[in-house]
KEVEXMI-275738 format. One line per field, with one value per residue (C-alpha): chain; x, y, z. Coordinates in Angstrom, 2 decimals. Layout:
residues N
unit: A	...
px: X	...
py: Y	...
pz: Z	...
end
This chain:
residues 530
unit: A	A	A	A	A	A	A	A	A	A	A	A	A	A	A	A	A	A	A	A	A	A	A	A	A	A	A	A	A	A	A	A	A	A	A	A	A	A	A	A	A	A	A	A	A	A	A	A	A	A	A	A	A	A	A	A	A	A	A	A	A	A	A	A	A	A	A	A	A	A	A	A	A	A	A	A	A	A	A	A	A	A	A	A	A	A	A	A	A	A	A	A	A	A	A	A	A	A	A	A	A	A	A	A	A	A	A	A	A	A	A	A	A	A	A	A	A	A	A	A	A	A	A	A	A	A	A	A	A	A	A	A	A	A	A	A	A	A	A	A	A	A	A	A	A	A	A	A	A	A	A	A	A	A	A	A	A	A	A	A	A	A	A	A	A	A	A	A	A	A	A	A	A	A	A	A	A	A	A	A	A	A	A	A	A	A	A	A	A	A	A	A	A	A	A	A	A	A	A	A	A	A	A	A	A	A	A	A	A	A	A	A	A	A	A	A	A	A	A	A	A	A	A	A	A	A	A	A	A	A	A	A	A	A	A	A	A	A	A	A	A	A	A	A	A	A	A	A	A	A	A	A	A	A	A	A	A	A	A	A	A	A	A	A	A	A	A	A	A	A	A	A	A	A	A	A	A	A	A	A	A	A	A	A	A	A	A	A	A	A	A	A	A	A	A	A	A	A	A	A	A	A	A	A	A	A	A	A	A	A	A	A	A	A	A	A	A	A	A	A	A	A	A	A	A	A	A	A	A	A	A	A	A	A	A	A	A	A	A	A	A	A	A	A	A	A	A	A	A	A	A	A	A	A	A	A	A	A	A	A	A	A	A	A	A	A	A	A	A	A	A	A	A	A	A	A	A	A	A	A	A	A	A	A	A	A	A	A	A	A	A	A	A	A	A	A	A	A	A	A	A	A	A	A	A	A	A	A	A	A	A	A	A	A	A	A	A	A	A	A	A	A	A	A	A	A	A	A	A	A	A	A	A	A	A	A	A	A	A	A	A	A	A	A	A	A	A	A	A	A	A	A	A	A	A	A	A	A	A	A	A	A	A	A	A	A	A	A	A	A	A	A	A	A	A	A	A	A	A	A	A	A	A	A	A	A	A	A	A	A	A	A	A	A	A	A	A	A	A	A	A	A	A	A	A	A	A	A	A	A	A	A	A	A	A	A	A	A	A	A	A	A	A	A	A	A	A	A	A	A
px: -12.12	-13.77	-14.66	-12.82	-9.50	-9.98	-10.41	-7.01	-5.35	-5.76	-5.61	-1.85	-0.64	-2.39	-0.83	2.37	2.53	1.43	3.28	5.85	4.70	5.26	9.09	8.80	6.99	9.54	12.51	10.48	9.66	13.13	14.49	11.67	9.42	6.74	8.79	8.26	10.13	8.10	5.06	5.72	6.42	3.15	1.03	2.52	1.94	-1.39	-2.64	-1.49	-2.46	-6.10	-6.17	-5.04	-7.88	-10.52	-9.54	-8.39	-8.82	-12.43	-13.80	-12.24	-12.86	-16.88	-17.60	-14.51	-15.44	-19.14	-18.80	-15.80	-17.30	-20.63	-18.55	-16.50	-20.07	-21.52	-18.88	-15.86	-12.82	-12.01	-15.24	-13.69	-9.91	-11.59	-13.34	-10.50	-8.58	-10.70	-10.72	-7.18	-6.63	-8.72	-7.97	-4.14	-4.79	-6.94	-4.15	-1.57	-3.43	-4.03	-0.49	0.66	-1.84	-1.09	2.10	1.80	-0.25	1.64	2.64	-1.18	-2.87	-0.51	-0.98	-5.10	-5.59	-3.16	-1.59	-2.73	-1.48	2.05	2.11	3.29	6.63	8.17	10.89	8.33	5.99	8.64	9.53	5.74	5.89	8.88	8.01	4.28	5.81	8.62	5.46	2.42	3.35	2.42	-1.08	-0.48	1.11	-1.15	-4.24	-3.60	-2.26	-6.03	-7.23	-5.05	-6.14	-9.54	-8.86	-6.98	-9.57	-12.39	-10.50	-9.71	-6.28	-6.10	-2.28	-0.35	-2.69	-2.48	0.98	2.09	1.67	4.48	6.93	6.04	7.15	10.15	11.82	11.29	12.26	15.81	16.00	15.45	18.60	20.74	19.69	20.87	24.03	25.17	24.25	21.64	19.96	16.03	16.12	18.38	16.08	12.28	13.89	14.96	11.95	10.02	12.13	11.18	7.51	7.63	9.95	7.59	5.18	6.57	7.40	4.07	2.55	5.34	3.93	0.33	1.04	2.86	0.25	-2.32	-0.40	0.26	-3.41	-3.63	-4.95	-2.21	-3.48	-2.84	-3.19	-6.45	-6.38	-8.98	-12.74	-15.76	-17.25	-21.10	-19.21	-16.63	-20.07	-21.65	-17.91	-17.91	-21.25	-20.62	-17.00	-17.38	-20.33	-17.92	-14.70	-16.02	-17.87	-15.00	-12.20	-14.62	-11.88	-9.19	-11.04	-11.63	-8.04	-7.56	-9.63	-8.13	-4.33	-5.64	-6.95	-3.80	-1.33	-2.74	-0.65	2.66	2.99	-1.13	0.00	2.25	0.39	-2.37	-0.41	1.84	-1.66	-3.56	-0.44	-1.67	-5.32	-4.98	-3.44	-6.60	-8.78	-6.22	-6.40	-10.06	-12.01	-9.72	-9.81	-14.03	-14.20	-12.35	-13.37	-17.13	-18.09	-17.60	-18.87	-21.52	-21.80	-22.08	-24.69	-26.94	-26.35	-27.41	-31.03	-29.05	-30.49	-29.94	-26.03	-25.98	-27.51	-25.68	-22.08	-23.37	-24.43	-20.75	-18.50	-20.65	-19.92	-16.09	-15.60	-17.00	-15.21	-12.13	-12.74	-14.55	-11.22	-9.04	-11.19	-10.87	-7.37	-6.33	-8.77	-7.13	-3.20	-2.76	0.12	2.11	2.10	2.99	5.64	7.23	7.27	8.21	9.34	12.94	15.09	13.47	10.23	9.33	7.50	5.09	4.53	3.57	0.88	-0.58	-0.28	-1.70	-4.66	-5.16	-4.84	-7.72	-10.05	-9.53	-10.31	-13.78	-14.09	-12.37	-15.63	-17.32	-14.69	-14.60	-18.44	-18.40	-16.42	-18.56	-21.96	-20.88	-20.63	-24.58	-24.83	-22.14	-22.84	-26.72	-25.11	-25.87	-23.17	-25.16	-26.76	-23.68	-21.94	-25.06	-23.85	-20.10	-20.76	-23.04	-19.83	-18.19	-19.69	-20.47	-16.71	-15.20	-18.15	-17.06	-13.37	-13.62	-15.34	-13.11	-9.78	-8.65	-9.37	-8.67	-5.84	-5.03	-7.71	-10.40	-9.68	-9.73	-13.03	-14.55	-13.91	-15.19	-18.38	-18.70	-17.99	-20.41	-23.24	-21.75	-22.54	-26.11	-27.42	-25.77	-27.46	-30.66	-31.35	-29.84	-33.05	-35.38	-34.84	-34.88	-31.67	-30.73	-32.22	-32.73	-30.35	-30.89	-27.17	-25.81	-28.33	-27.19	-23.23	-22.85	-23.35	-21.98	-18.84	-19.13	-19.52	-16.46	-14.57	-15.46	-13.75	-10.50	-10.32	-10.94	-8.03	-5.50	-6.31	-5.02	-2.21	-1.16	-1.19	0.90	3.08	3.65	7.35	7.98	6.96	8.28	10.08	13.83	13.27	15.37	13.85	14.03	11.68	9.35	8.76	8.35	5.66	4.04	4.02	2.80	0.20	-1.60	-1.00	-2.93	-5.92	-6.45	-5.88	-8.82	-10.95	-10.95	-11.54	-14.38	-15.83	-15.74	-16.94	-19.77	-20.85	-20.06	-18.64	-17.34	-14.80	-17.12	-19.34	-16.53	-15.55	-19.49	-20.55	-17.91	-17.70	-19.06	-21.75	-20.34	-22.38	-25.55	-27.73	-25.90	-28.82	-29.77	-27.51	-28.85	-28.67	-26.45
py: 26.69	25.49	21.68	21.99	22.99	20.24	17.89	19.40	19.07	15.76	14.85	16.26	14.25	11.20	12.35	12.62	9.54	7.94	9.86	8.41	4.83	4.74	4.99	2.37	-0.33	1.04	-0.08	-3.05	-4.11	-3.76	-5.82	-8.55	-8.04	-10.85	-13.55	-15.80	-13.17	-10.31	-12.67	-13.30	-10.63	-8.93	-11.77	-11.20	-7.25	-8.04	-9.33	-6.49	-4.11	-5.68	-6.17	-2.15	-1.06	-3.48	-2.66	0.55	3.14	1.89	1.32	4.59	6.74	5.43	4.91	6.66	10.25	10.67	9.59	12.09	14.91	14.22	14.45	17.63	19.38	17.54	17.84	19.88	18.53	17.72	14.56	13.69	13.45	10.34	9.36	9.17	7.35	4.76	3.53	3.75	1.49	-0.89	-0.91	-0.76	-4.25	-5.72	-5.34	-6.04	-9.64	-10.17	-9.20	-12.11	-14.67	-14.07	-14.05	-17.84	-19.12	-17.74	-20.79	-22.03	-18.37	-18.75	-22.65	-21.72	-17.84	-15.35	-17.87	-21.38	-21.87	-21.69	-24.66	-26.62	-24.77	-25.21	-22.09	-19.90	-20.55	-20.33	-16.93	-15.60	-16.50	-15.28	-12.11	-11.88	-12.59	-9.51	-7.37	-7.70	-5.87	-2.58	-3.40	-2.23	0.86	1.52	0.94	3.36	5.89	5.86	6.39	9.55	10.22	10.50	12.68	14.79	14.81	15.58	18.31	19.63	19.70	17.07	17.56	15.23	12.26	13.36	13.80	10.49	8.23	9.28	7.87	4.21	4.58	7.07	4.26	1.50	3.83	4.16	0.67	-0.16	2.32	0.63	-2.80	-1.70	0.39	-3.05	-5.38	-7.42	-10.53	-10.93	-12.77	-9.75	-7.07	-8.78	-9.06	-5.16	-4.07	-6.03	-4.72	-1.18	-1.87	-2.25	0.73	2.99	2.45	3.33	6.68	7.15	6.57	8.91	11.72	12.18	11.16	14.70	16.56	15.25	16.36	19.39	19.91	19.62	16.19	14.59	10.87	8.98	5.03	4.07	0.14	-1.61	-0.83	-1.09	2.19	2.96	5.15	2.12	-0.55	2.05	1.93	-1.75	-1.67	0.62	-0.05	-3.87	-3.74	-0.42	-2.11	-4.82	-2.26	0.33	-2.05	-3.75	-3.52	-4.65	-7.76	-8.76	-7.89	-10.23	-12.80	-12.46	-12.49	-15.94	-17.10	-15.80	-17.24	-20.63	-19.30	-17.80	-14.10	-13.41	-12.19	-9.46	-9.16	-7.57	-5.85	-3.75	-3.11	-1.92	0.34	2.25	2.64	3.27	7.04	8.54	5.74	7.71	10.62	11.51	8.66	8.82	13.03	12.51	10.08	11.54	15.21	14.37	11.61	14.76	17.44	15.08	13.86	17.71	19.15	16.51	16.59	20.21	19.46	21.32	18.94	21.63	21.41	17.80	17.37	19.68	17.94	14.65	15.52	17.89	14.74	12.66	15.31	16.18	12.17	11.30	15.06	13.13	9.43	9.77	10.63	8.00	5.57	6.16	6.73	3.38	1.74	2.63	3.61	0.95	-0.99	2.06	3.15	-0.23	-0.86	2.68	2.77	-0.65	-2.67	-3.31	-5.54	-8.63	-7.32	-8.47	-8.17	-10.81	-8.88	-6.01	-7.74	-9.25	-6.57	-3.83	-6.05	-5.83	-2.30	-1.93	-3.98	-2.12	1.14	0.15	-0.23	2.89	4.97	2.11	1.51	6.04	6.42	3.77	5.94	9.11	6.87	5.29	8.09	9.12	5.77	5.97	9.95	8.46	5.64	2.88	0.61	-2.40	-1.74	-1.09	-4.45	-6.35	-4.55	-5.92	-9.40	-9.35	-7.84	-9.95	-13.05	-12.70	-11.30	-14.79	-16.46	-14.75	-15.17	-18.87	-19.19	-16.51	-17.21	-21.06	-19.28	-15.77	-15.73	-12.66	-10.43	-12.81	-11.75	-7.69	-8.64	-10.45	-7.35	-4.78	-6.37	-6.53	-3.09	-1.88	-3.93	-2.61	0.87	0.38	-0.69	2.30	4.63	2.76	2.39	5.84	6.70	4.44	6.08	9.33	10.64	11.15	13.50	14.04	17.29	19.08	20.16	16.39	15.00	17.68	17.42	13.82	13.04	15.84	14.53	10.60	12.38	14.45	11.29	9.24	12.32	12.05	8.06	8.53	11.29	9.28	6.03	8.08	9.98	6.34	5.38	8.09	8.39	4.74	4.79	6.78	4.64	1.38	-1.09	-0.58	3.49	5.29	5.46	9.38	9.67	7.28	9.15	12.45	10.73	9.23	12.61	14.30	11.23	11.77	15.78	15.87	13.92	16.17	19.35	17.45	16.19	19.30	21.95	19.45	19.34	23.36	23.65	21.23	23.09	19.70	21.95	25.34	27.61	28.98	26.53	24.21	27.20	28.01	24.04	23.40	26.50	26.12	28.58	29.03	28.88	29.40	26.85	26.71	28.49	26.19	26.26	26.91	23.89	25.59
pz: 27.04	23.70	23.21	20.63	22.39	24.61	21.96	20.54	23.77	24.50	20.58	20.59	23.11	21.84	18.34	19.56	20.54	17.24	15.76	17.83	17.88	13.89	14.21	16.87	14.83	12.05	13.76	14.88	11.40	10.38	13.36	13.74	10.44	10.79	12.20	15.55	17.77	16.68	17.04	20.53	21.30	20.54	21.75	25.20	25.32	23.92	27.16	30.08	27.42	27.27	30.94	31.24	29.04	30.84	34.17	34.15	30.97	30.52	33.84	35.47	31.97	32.04	35.83	38.22	36.21	36.79	40.43	41.20	38.91	41.22	44.64	43.31	43.50	46.30	48.04	47.14	46.94	50.63	49.08	46.52	47.08	50.06	47.69	45.12	48.24	48.94	45.61	45.69	48.24	46.86	43.12	44.37	46.73	43.50	41.33	43.22	43.62	40.51	39.11	41.17	40.47	36.39	37.44	38.69	36.23	32.97	31.26	31.72	30.22	27.36	26.43	27.38	26.25	25.04	22.24	22.10	18.25	19.98	21.88	19.03	19.01	22.29	21.23	20.40	23.48	25.89	24.74	25.41	28.62	29.46	27.80	29.44	32.73	32.67	31.31	32.54	35.65	33.02	33.75	37.93	36.75	33.70	35.91	38.62	35.77	33.67	37.72	37.93	34.42	35.57	37.86	36.20	33.31	35.40	36.96	33.31	33.38	30.08	29.17	31.33	30.90	27.08	27.30	29.02	26.54	24.91	27.32	26.21	22.61	23.66	25.98	22.97	20.46	22.77	23.48	19.99	18.66	21.51	20.03	16.74	18.35	20.10	17.65	19.27	18.08	17.94	20.79	22.75	21.04	22.19	26.07	25.83	24.48	27.84	30.02	28.41	28.52	32.43	32.65	30.44	32.88	35.85	34.10	33.18	36.57	38.39	35.20	36.28	39.93	39.82	38.34	40.23	43.31	41.36	40.99	45.08	45.21	46.97	47.65	50.92	50.98	53.28	53.92	50.98	52.59	50.68	51.62	49.74	47.14	46.13	45.47	43.93	41.91	41.68	40.24	37.61	36.53	36.20	32.69	31.90	31.72	29.37	27.02	27.07	26.06	23.39	21.05	22.68	23.91	20.01	19.13	22.29	20.72	17.35	18.50	20.22	17.06	14.91	16.91	14.53	11.62	11.88	11.27	11.46	15.11	13.58	10.75	12.45	15.48	12.62	10.65	13.91	14.42	11.37	12.19	15.62	14.72	14.01	16.49	19.27	18.16	17.40	19.27	22.22	22.47	22.00	24.89	27.71	26.95	26.18	29.41	31.80	30.35	28.86	32.92	33.58	31.41	32.34	36.34	36.28	33.81	30.83	28.38	24.91	25.86	26.16	22.97	21.20	23.13	21.99	17.97	17.89	18.99	16.31	13.77	15.08	14.67	10.65	9.83	10.30	10.53	7.30	5.13	7.35	6.32	2.40	2.35	4.44	1.79	-1.09	-0.43	2.13	-0.02	-0.37	3.16	4.51	1.49	2.62	5.87	6.77	3.56	4.89	6.47	7.82	6.91	3.14	-0.29	0.98	4.58	3.03	0.95	4.60	6.13	3.70	3.28	6.90	7.36	4.25	6.35	9.71	7.88	6.61	10.49	11.52	11.64	13.63	16.26	16.51	16.89	19.64	21.30	21.31	21.58	24.84	27.09	26.28	28.48	30.90	31.65	33.07	35.05	33.16	31.78	31.87	28.26	26.53	28.42	26.63	23.25	24.13	24.93	21.31	19.72	21.29	20.15	16.79	16.54	17.51	15.01	12.67	13.08	13.49	10.12	8.19	9.19	8.12	4.19	4.58	7.60	9.38	6.44	7.81	11.63	10.42	8.62	12.15	14.35	11.35	11.01	15.08	15.37	12.88	14.69	18.21	16.97	15.24	18.84	20.79	18.26	18.07	22.03	22.37	20.31	21.33	25.08	23.74	24.55	21.19	19.50	15.18	14.55	11.24	10.87	11.50	9.21	6.13	6.77	7.10	3.28	1.98	4.26	2.57	-0.68	0.16	1.34	-1.81	-4.05	-2.15	-2.24	-6.44	-6.21	-4.23	-6.65	-9.28	-7.61	-6.88	-10.65	-11.54	-8.82	-8.57	-10.37	-7.39	-4.62	-5.55	-3.20	-4.83	-5.15	-2.55	0.85	0.49	-3.17	-1.57	1.44	-0.45	-3.07	-0.43	1.53	-1.57	-1.61	0.99	1.42	-2.35	-0.81	2.70	-0.15	-2.01	1.17	2.87	-0.36	-1.41	1.90	2.89	-0.55	-1.00	3.30	4.36	7.10	7.76	10.01	11.82	12.07	13.51	16.14	16.99	17.74	19.63	22.00	25.90	26.63	30.07	33.46	31.44	29.52	25.39	23.34	20.56	17.63	14.17	12.18	9.41
end
C-alpha cells in the first residue's frame, strides 16, 4: 500500500468525524450559543480531552508504536502480544487510579486549573464541576482506545482506528436531535451531552478492541508489573505525552485564561472545530502513518527511504494546509455566519468567533508541521528533545496569552497559540537539520514557494468572490441560498488553487503518485526532485 493510500485511509475516517463534528457544533451553537451552559460544557470537556491526548494518543503513538514495532521485528506476534499485555496491565491500573483521584478532586481542579474564572459565578461553576465528573471517565476509555489504535497502526490496519472517533459525533448529534424533539432546556442539553460523551467513549473502545482481536492480537489482563519493556515505555512516554499533546496543553491553558470573560471559552471551541478539520485530516493522518513507517525505515538502515518519507510528508502537509490557512484567513466571517448564526448564536458571536478562526488559520500550517517533524525524533526514540521544545512553546503561549487577553479577549489567546506553534516548528526543524536528520530536498525547496504563491492567488480570488456573493451571504438571506453561495465560493477557491498549483509546477499528479509510493522490501531509490 502506498503512503498516499495510507494517508487517505486515516484521513477518510478523520474527515467523516470532522464533517459530523461540524453538524454537531451547528446544533450546539443553535441550542446553546456562546452562553454560560456552552462555556461550562466546553470547559468541562476540555479537561478529559486534554488528558486523553497527553496520556493516550500523544504517549502511545509516539512511544508505544516504535517499541511495539520493534517487538514484532524481534520476537514476532507472540512477543508483541506479551509486551502489549504488560503495558495494558500498567495502563489500566494507572488510569483507574487517576480517574478516581480526579473525580474526588474535581471542585478543586475546576477552581484552580480548568476554569478559575468561573469561581465568581456559583451556578456556572457548579455546572462545570458536575459535567466534568460525568465526562472524566471518558479519559480511561479513550486512552485504552489509543493503545489499541497504536497496535492496529503498527500492524498496518488503519481503518478501525480512523473510523472509531466518528461515533463520538454520531452519539452527540443523536442527543441534540432528541433534546430538540422533546423541547429540552439548555441545562438538560448540557447534561445529555455529558452522558453522551461517556457512551461514545465506551463504543469507541469496543470498536478498536474488536479490531485488535480480529487481527489475532487478543489481549489478556496481567497484573501490573514494571518489566524492562514497560520501564522503557514509561521513560519514552512521559516526554512524548507532553510533546504529542502540546496543542491540547495550549488549549487547556487558553480555556483557563478565557474563563475570565463570558463567552470566550465557547468562542475558542467553536472556532477550534473549523481549523481542526484540516489539522485532523492532514496532520493526524501524517503523524499516525509516518511514525511507524519511519521507525521501520530507520531500523532497517534505509536512510534514503527515511529522508524521502520525511520530505514527502512535509510536502503533503503544505500542499493542503497552505490553501486551508489562506481560506480561513479570508472567508472566516461568512463561514461562521452561514453555519452558526441562528438560534442562540447572534451576530456578535459571529464577529468574535470569526476573528478567532482567522487567527487560528495563520497557525494551521505550524500545527500540522509539528506533527510532521516530531516523528523524526520519536522514531529514533528521542522523546526528550521535543518535550523541551514543547515546554518552551507552553511558556511562550502562557506569557503571550496573559499579555494579550485583557485587551483582545479570545482573539488574543488564539494569537498566543499561533506564535507558540511557529516557534515550536522552528525549533523542531532547526535541530533535525543540526543533527543531520533532515536532508535538503531539491524538489521540496522548489515546490514550496509555488504552493505559497498558489495559496496567495487563491486568497485574492476568495476575497473578490466574497464581495461578489455578499448579497447571497447576508444574515437575513434564506439558509439554502447562503449554503449554495458559500459552497460556490469554496469550490471556486479550490479550482483557482489546484489549477494554479498544477500549472506553475507546485505539484503534478505523477509526482504525487511517485513520491508517496513505498518501494517494498528493497531500499528506496533516490527520487527525482522534479
